[in-house]
N, C-alpha and C positions, 0 to 999 in steps of 0.2 A: 724801559718797558712801562707801559701805562698800568698802574695798579688797578684803577677802575678802568675797564676796557673802553678805548676810544670809540668803538663801534656803538656803544650804547648811548653816547651823547657827546657831540662835538665840543662842548664846554670843558670836558675833562682833558682836553689836549693842552695841558698847561704844565709848567715846570713843577708845580706842587704835587702833580700826579705822577710824576716820573721817578724810576728807581734804576740805578745802573746795576745790570746782572751779567754774570758770565753766560756764554752761550748754552751751557747745559742747563742752567736754572731758567733761562729765558724760554728754552724749548719745553721744559717742564710745565711752564704756565700758559702753553697753548691749549685751546679747547681740545679735549679728547685725546691728549698726549700722555696723560698720567692718570692714576686713580685719583678720585675726588680727595681722599684722605691725604695723599702725597701732595697735591696741589694746595690744599687747606693748611697743611704743616708749613709749606714754603711761604704762603701768604702770612701766616702767623709770625714766622721768623722775620720777614721784612717789616711787619708792623711793630714788632718788639724792638728791632734794631734801628728804626727810622721814625722817630717821634713825629717829625713833620709830615710823613706819609700817613701815619695813624691819624693825626689831627685833621688833615685834609679829607681822608676817606670817611672818618667819623662824622664830620661836619657835613659832607656831601650826602652821605646816606642816612644821616640821623640815626646812627647806631653807635652807642657808647661801649657796649660790651665787646671786647676784642675778639672773643670766639665767635660771637654772632656776626660781627663785622667780617672776619675772614671767610666765614661760611657764605655770606652774601656776595663778597667779591668773587669767590670761586664760582658761584652759581652764574655770575655775570661774564665769565671768561668768553672772549670772542675769538 
């Protein structure tokens, strides 16, 4: 799954922006498939568990606060 949606910018189609998810979690992170709070919670879990994903997303979006970063990623779901 692309943490930062691939439809927002083709440069995000790289290994540093990918995380392996089960089918249920992958579906949860599709646009309009779950509540904003559930999606943000799932993104926070990914960011906490995968330092390399946090580093990439934080650098790409220029956001250091993990909560703000998760909210921004959620708002970009494609």
